[in-house]
N, C-alpha and C positions, 0 to 999 in steps of 0.2 A: 395428770388429769386436768383436762381444762375446764373452764366453767361452762363453755358452749356444751361440751358432751355431758357435763353433769346436769345442766338444765334439760337437755334432750332426753336424757335418762329418766329424770323426775317426771317430765311430760309423759313419757311412755307408760311409767308407773301409775301416773294418776289417770290415765285413760284405761287403766285394766291390764297393763302388762304385768309381767312377772320377772323376778329375779331367777336366774338359772344356776342350778347346782353345779354345771359344767363350766370350767373356766374358758376364756377366750383360747382358741388353737394357736393364736399368734404370739401372744404376749402373756398369757394366763390370768388375765384381768378378769374382773367381774363383768358378766353380761346380763342384758335385760332383754325380754323378747315380747313381742306383740304381733299377732297375726301373721306368725311364722317368720318374721324378720327378728334377728338377734343382733344387738348392738353392743360391742364392748365399750365400757365406760373409760377405760384407760387408753386405748389406741384408736378407738372409733372404727374399727373395722367391722364389717358386717359381712359374715359368711353367706354362702348362697342360701337362699330361702329353704327352709326345713318344714315340711308340712307335718303338723301335729294330728295324727287322727282323733277325730272326734266321735264319741260314743254314738251321737245321733246319725253320722254319716257312714259309719262302718256298716258293711253289709253282713248281717249274720245270716247263716243257713236257717231257714225257716223250720221250726219243729214241725212233727207231723200233726200235732194238735192245732196249731195255728193254720196249717193248710186245711184241716177239716173244717174249723171254724169259718175260714173265708168261702169254703165250698157252701156250707149250709147258709152263710149269709146271702149268697147269690141264689140258693134255692128259694129262701124266704122272700127275697126282692121280687123274684118272678112270681110267686104267689100272691104277694100283695098287690102287685100291678094288675093281676087278673081277677082278684077278689071283689065282688060287689056287695057283699054282706058286711054291713059295717061293724057288727060284732066279732065276726071272723078276722076283719082288718084289724081290729083292736088286739085281738089274741096274736096275730102275726107280728104286730108292732111291739108287743110286749116281748116276744121271743127275740126279735131284732135286737131290742134294748138290752137283753140280757147276754146276747151274744156280743155286743159292742163293750159291755162291762167286762166280760170275760177276757176279751181280746187286749183290753187296756192293761188289766192286771198281769196277762201274759207278757206283754211287752215291757212292764215295769220289772219283771223278774228276770228277764234276759239280760 
C-alpha cells in the first residue's frame, strides 16, 4: 500500500466517502467510495463507476391517496384563483395547507 493511495483514501473518507464491505475485485484489498467512484487502497484500481440508488431519486409508484391529494390540490388552486371573497380564500388556503401537510407525511412514510 503506497503512501499516495493511503492519503487519497483518507481524503475521500474525510470528504464523506465510505469504506466498502466488498473487497477489490482485482486484489481483494479494501476499497473506499465517494460519488459512485470506488478506489482500492491496495492496488489503486478504480472499477467502472457504480451508481448507487438514492432514496430521493428513485421513482416510486404513486399511491392512490397521493394521486387523490394532488387532484384535490389542483381543484383548490383553481377555486382560490377564482374566489374574490376574502373569508372563502382563507378557508381554501387552510384546506391547501392541510393537504400539503398530509402530502409531506405521506412522502415520509414511503
